[in-house]
C-alpha positions in Angstrom: -248.6 -91.8 -69.6 -246.5 -90.1 -66.9 -247.5 -93.4 -65.1 -246.6 -95.5 -67.2 -243.4 -96.0 -65.3 -244.5 -97.6 -62.7 -246.3 -100.4 -64.7 -244.5 -103.3 -62.8 -245.3 -102.2 -59.5 -248.2 -103.8 -57.9 -251.6 -102.9 -58.4 -252.6 -100.5 -55.7 -248.9 -98.9 -54.8 -249.7 -98.2 -59.3 -252.8 -96.7 -57.9 -251.3 -94.5 -55.6 -247.9 -93.5 -57.7 -250.6 -92.4 -60.5 -252.8 -90.0 -58.1 -249.5 -88.4 -55.8 -248.6 -87.7 -59.3 -251.5 -86.9 -61.6 -252.2 -84.8 -58.6 -249.0 -83.3 -57.4 -248.4 -81.8 -60.8 -251.0 -79.4 -61.5 -250.8 -77.9 -57.7 -247.1 -77.7 -58.4 -248.3 -75.4 -61.6 -251.2 -73.6 -59.9 -248.6 -72.7 -56.7 -245.8 -71.4 -59.9 -247.8 -70.2 -61.4 -249.1 -68.0 -58.7 -246.2 -66.6 -57.3 -245.1 -65.3 -60.6 -248.9 -63.2 -60.4 -246.9 -61.2 -57.1 -246.6 -58.1 -57.2 -242.8 -56.2 -58.3 -242.3 -53.5 -55.7 -239.0 -52.5 -58.5 -240.7 -52.2 -61.3 -243.9 -50.2 -60.9 -246.0 -50.7 -64.4 -246.6 -48.2 -66.8 -246.1 -44.1 -66.1 -249.4 -43.2 -66.5 -246.9 -39.2 -66.7 -245.6 -41.3 -70.2 -243.7 -38.4 -72.9 -245.5 -35.6 -70.8 -242.8 -35.5 -68.2 -239.7 -33.7 -69.0 -239.0 -30.1 -70.2 -240.6 -27.9 -72.9 -240.7 -24.7 -75.0 -243.3 -22.6 -76.5 -243.5 -22.8 -79.7 -246.3 -21.1 -80.9 -250.0 -19.3 -79.8 -252.4 -18.5 -81.1 -255.9 -16.8 -80.8 -259.2 -17.6 -82.5 -256.6 -19.9 -84.7 -254.5 -16.3 -85.2 -250.9 -16.8 -84.9 -249.2 -13.3 -84.5 -245.6 -12.6 -85.5 -244.3 -12.2 -82.8 -244.1 -15.5 -81.3 -243.8 -14.5 -77.3 -240.5 -15.3 -75.4 -239.0 -17.7 -73.0 -241.7 -19.5 -72.2 -241.0 -23.4 -71.1 -243.0 -25.2 -68.7 -241.3 -28.4 -67.3 -243.6 -30.8 -65.6 -242.0 -33.5 -63.4 -244.1 -36.7 -61.9 -244.5 -37.2 -58.8 -243.8 -40.1 -56.6 -246.2 -42.2 -57.1 -245.6 -43.4 -60.6 -249.2 -45.0 -61.3 -251.2 -42.4 -60.4 -252.3 -39.4 -62.8 -250.6 -36.6 -60.8 -246.7 -34.5 -60.6 -245.7 -30.7 -59.9 -245.0 -28.4 -62.4 -242.5 -24.7 -63.1 -244.1 -23.1 -65.6 -241.7 -19.7 -66.4 -241.4 -16.6 -69.1 -240.8 -13.0 -69.8 -243.3 -12.0 -67.6 -244.0 -15.0 -64.6 -242.6 -17.8 -62.9 -245.7 -20.0 -62.0 -245.3 -23.2 -59.3 -247.8 -26.2 -59.1 -249.4 -29.8 -59.2 -251.5 -31.1 -61.7 -253.1 -33.8 -62.6 -254.0 -35.9 -65.7 -257.7 -37.2 -67.1 -256.2 -39.5 -70.3 -259.2 -40.4 -71.3 -261.1 -37.2 -72.4 -257.3 -35.8 -72.6 -257.2 -33.3 -70.1 -254.8 -31.3 -67.8 -255.3 -29.4 -64.4 -253.3 -27.2 -63.7 -253.2 -26.3 -60.0 -251.2 -22.5 -57.8 -251.8 -20.0 -56.0 -255.3 -20.5 -55.4 -256.9 -21.3 -59.2 -257.6 -24.5 -61.4 -256.9 -24.2 -65.0 -258.3 -27.1 -67.4 -256.8 -27.6 -70.9 -257.4 -30.3 -72.9 -254.2 -31.7 -75.2 -253.0 -33.8 -77.6 -249.4 -34.8 -77.1 -247.8 -36.0 -80.6 -244.1 -37.4 -79.9 -242.0 -33.8 -79.3 -245.0 -32.2 -79.5 -247.6 -31.2 -77.0 -250.6 -28.8 -77.7 -253.1 -26.8 -75.6 -256.6 -26.4 -76.2 -258.8 -23.3 -73.6 -261.1 -20.9 -73.4 -259.5 -17.6 -72.2 -262.0 -14.8 -71.5 -264.3 -16.0 -75.0 -261.1 -16.6 -76.8 -259.8 -20.0 -78.2 -256.8 -20.2 -77.6 -254.0 -22.8 -79.2 -250.7 -22.8 -78.1 -248.4 -25.2 -79.1 -244.7 -26.4 -77.1 -241.8 -28.7 -78.1 -239.8 -31.0 -75.5 -236.8 -30.1 -75.1 
């Protein structure tokens, strides 16, 4: 159909124009498609730490499914992303009445696990993130601990 506009020209020119049109148009489409696939450095894509980054305050802590009546005052956790938004790493600050800890962390979303690194220590916690509630599950001295943190 695209060649019909050339139908009144001599046969040889008609064939040349049709061939150029049939080759040039698909090549142009291919070129435009490939150019659109180039990486955009201003838009790095999804951040794998979405939802985790921010300020958190301890809401409750239970040991072996027993929650004490008194909640430890003032425990806060701040999770920050690092310069590489595509990795699963960042840094953290944890403060409370009896501690002030700074370090790094990495997240494994496949198994919902976060590992904190500080003062030559490595602590692994399983976690669940439900909107503004972050729950950590871990073992401490053989006891099952569950901590619920609320985003501030």
